C-alpha positions, 0 to 999 in steps of 0.5 A: 499500500505504501508503495502504491501511495508513493507511486500515486504521489509521484504521478500527481506531482509529475502531472502538476508540473506538467500542467504548469503552463506559461509562468509570469517569467515566461510572459515577461519574456514573451512580452519583452522579446516578442511583444506578445501578451496573454491576449495576443492571438498566438498565446491566447489560443494556445492548448495546455499541451502547447503552453507547456511546450512553449514553457519548456522552450523558454525555460530549458535554455534560459541560461543560453539566450541566443539558443533560447530565442531561436528555439522560442521563435521556431516554436512560435512559428509552428503554433502560429500556423496552427492558430491560423488554421484554426482561425481559418476553420472558424472564420472561412475566408480569413486565413489568420486572426486579425490585428486587434487595432482595426487600422493595422488589419490590412497590414497584418493581412498582407504580412500574413501573406508575404512577411510573417515567415521571416518578420513575424517572430524574426529569424536568424537573418531577419528582425521581427516587426516588433523589433523593427517597431521598437527601433523607429516609426515607419512610413510608407517610404521607410518600408519601401526603402527597407524592401529595396535595401536590406541585405538578404531581403527577397525582392517584393514589389508593393503598391503605395497603399500596401506599403502604408498598410504594412507601415501602419501594422508594424508601428501598431506593435510599438511599445 
């Protein structure tokens, strides 16, 4: 009986450790590094298992910030793709959740189509739109210049209206 009780106690302890989800430290890291809040679409839609996996990605490599950022970016890309698929099933005709700010919605939709792979959470060679927004305020001219003059940037031709929409979206990520 004692072994059984001990075994059950260990199982319950393991389950409660696995059910931790995202901690306050995790949320603080996600906000400072990626501009994500608990209400952000990608975080609000996480399942319990996804929260636990993201917590592990953040916590396991916290002493190696560069590797942690890379691992978390990779995981966020994965779950964002899932979130977009869930959103599209529930909202036919809309590929991903809209930006909270109605003025930024056309720019976010544009970003989801052509920019998100590299700039949503950043990559090894491209800064995230959140990081870009912290550095400066963008207008259509600055977005156009960045598209033409950034090393490694895939050539993209946007209309003046699309450039303005993208600038509004990027600026909406400023803190």
